[in-house]
C-alpha positions in Angstrom: 0.0 0.0 0.0 1.5 3.3 -1.0 1.1 6.4 1.2 1.9 9.8 -0.4 1.9 13.2 1.1 2.2 16.2 -1.3 3.0 19.6 0.1 1.0 18.9 3.3 0.7 21.8 5.7 -0.9 21.5 9.2 -0.7 24.9 10.9 1.3 25.8 12.8 3.5 22.7 13.0 4.1 21.2 9.5 4.7 23.2 6.3 4.8 21.8 2.8 5.8 18.3 3.7 6.1 15.8 0.9 7.0 12.1 1.3 6.2 8.7 -0.1 6.1 5.4 1.7 6.0 2.6 -0.7 4.9 -1.0 -0.4 7.0 -2.9 2.1 8.9 0.3 3.1 9.6 1.5 6.6 9.8 5.3 7.0 10.5 6.8 10.4 9.6 10.3 11.6 11.8 11.9 14.2 12.0 15.3 15.8 11.8 16.9 19.2 8.6 17.1 21.3 6.0 19.3 19.8 7.2 19.3 16.2 4.0 17.7 14.8 4.8 13.9 14.6 1.6 12.8 16.3 -0.3 15.5 14.5 0.9 14.3 11.2 -0.1 10.7 12.0 -3.6 11.8 13.1 -4.0 13.7 9.8 -3.0 10.6 7.8 -5.7 8.7 9.6 -8.2 11.5 8.8 -8.8 12.4 12.4 -7.7 16.1 11.9 -7.8 18.2 8.7 -4.8 19.5 6.8 -4.6 23.1 5.8 -3.2 22.5 2.3 -1.7 19.9 0.1 -3.1 16.4 -0.1 -2.7 12.8 1.2 -3.3 9.8 -0.9 -3.3 6.1 -0.3 -2.7 3.8 -3.3 -3.4 6.8 -5.5 -6.7 7.7 -3.9 -7.2 11.0 -2.2 -7.8 10.9 1.6 -10.9 13.0 2.2 -13.3 13.3 5.2 -15.6 10.9 3.3 -12.9 8.4 2.4 -11.0 8.4 5.7 -13.2 5.7 7.4 -12.6 3.4 4.4 -8.8 3.9 4.6 -8.7 3.5 8.4 -10.1 0.0 8.1 -7.0 -0.9 6.1 -4.6 0.5 8.7 -3.2 -0.9 12.0 -2.7 2.0 14.3 -0.9 2.2 17.7 -1.6 5.6 19.2 0.8 7.6 21.5 -1.7 7.9 24.3 -4.3 5.4 25.4 -7.2 7.2 27.0 -8.7 5.9 30.2 -6.3 3.0 30.2 -6.8 2.2 33.9 -10.4 1.2 33.0 -9.1 -2.1 31.6 -8.8 -4.7 34.3 -6.7 -7.2 32.4 -4.5 -7.6 29.4 -7.3 -9.5 27.7 -9.7 -6.4 28.2 -7.0 -4.1 26.7 -6.3 -6.4 23.7 -10.1 -6.6 23.0 -10.2 -2.7 23.2 -7.3 -2.4 20.8 -8.9 -4.7 18.3 -12.2 -3.0 18.9 -11.0 0.5 17.8 -12.8 1.5 14.7 -9.4 2.1 13.0 -8.4 -1.5 13.8 -11.7 -3.3 12.9 -11.2 -6.3 10.6 -12.5 -9.8 10.1 -9.1 -11.1 11.2 -9.1 -13.3 14.3 -6.5 -12.5 16.8 -4.7 -14.1 19.7 -5.0 -12.5 23.1 -2.4 -13.3 25.7 -3.7 -15.6 28.4 -2.0 -13.5 31.0 -4.4 -12.5 33.8 -2.4 -9.4 34.9 -4.0 -6.0 35.0 -2.8 -3.3 32.6 -1.6 -1.3 35.6 0.7 -4.2 36.7 2.6 -4.2 33.4 5.8 -2.3 33.0 6.0 0.5 30.3 8.1 -1.9 28.2 5.4 -4.7 28.4 2.6 -2.2 27.6 4.2 -0.9 24.4 5.3 -4.3 23.2 1.8 -5.7 23.8 0.2 -2.8 21.8 2.6 -3.2 18.9 2.4 -7.0 18.8 -1.4 -6.8 18.8 -1.3 -4.3 16.0 0.9 -6.6 14.0 -1.6 -9.4 14.4 -4.1 -7.4 12.5 -2.1 -8.1 9.3 -3.0 -4.8 7.7 -1.2 -3.5 4.6 -0.3 -0.2 6.3 0.9 0.3 9.9 1.0 3.7 11.6 2.9 3.5 14.9 3.3 6.5 17.2 6.0 6.8 19.8 5.0 5.7 23.3 4.2 8.5 25.8 6.2 6.7 28.5 9.9 5.8 28.9 10.9 2.5 27.2 14.1 0.6 27.8 16.8 0.5 25.2 16.5 -3.3 25.0 12.8 -3.1 24.3 13.2 -0.3 21.7 15.7 -2.6 19.9 12.9 -5.3 19.8 10.4 -2.7 18.6 12.9 -1.7 15.8 13.2 -5.3 14.8 9.5 -5.8 14.8 8.9 -2.7 12.6 11.6 -3.9 10.1 10.1 -7.4 10.1 6.7 -6.0 9.2 8.2 -4.1 6.3 10.1 -7.1 5.1 6.7 -9.0 4.9 5.4 -6.3 2.6 3.6 -4.1 5.1 4.0 -0.3 4.6 5.1 1.1 7.9 5.2 4.8 9.0 6.5 5.0 12.6 7.7 7.7 14.9 11.1 6.4 15.7 14.4 8.2 15.9 16.6 5.1 16.2 16.2 3.6 12.8 18.4 5.7 10.6 17.5 4.7 7.1 14.4 6.4 5.5 14.1 8.9 8.3 12.2 12.2 8.0 13.2 14.9 10.5 10.3 17.2 11.5 
């Protein structure tokens, strides 16, 4: 699945950004806090409007009417999980992730049989769980935001490997990640 941005502006953070992420390619966004990385991902998902330019997926323009269609083809891991403490167990959280409108699919998924509560997981375990669940969706495009909590260097290496594995299987991946040097866009 090809993702293209042409002269995209999202005031006041992003100005005339153009990029292409081809089939099976991993492109990483990096930049300091507040530079618009999460904002850009949310615009690609059609959650917020762009001021100018256009976004296309497989040559079709992303519009407010087409955004729900495209979101069904995307696996998305957000930066923040709202009301996360409301999920008593990992199973509840996994079901919530797969229940997000953006992650709806007919694909069956495996939920860990771990009975621990979300609040009992380390930040490392939380982020890996979200990423692994998103990978199980087997979507053609993955949009992965950076976690809003500190993650160990060891787990980030695992995350990097998982993102590269997804791309090697033909998935188009756009991730906020400053550690993977190739195909990196600085915002």
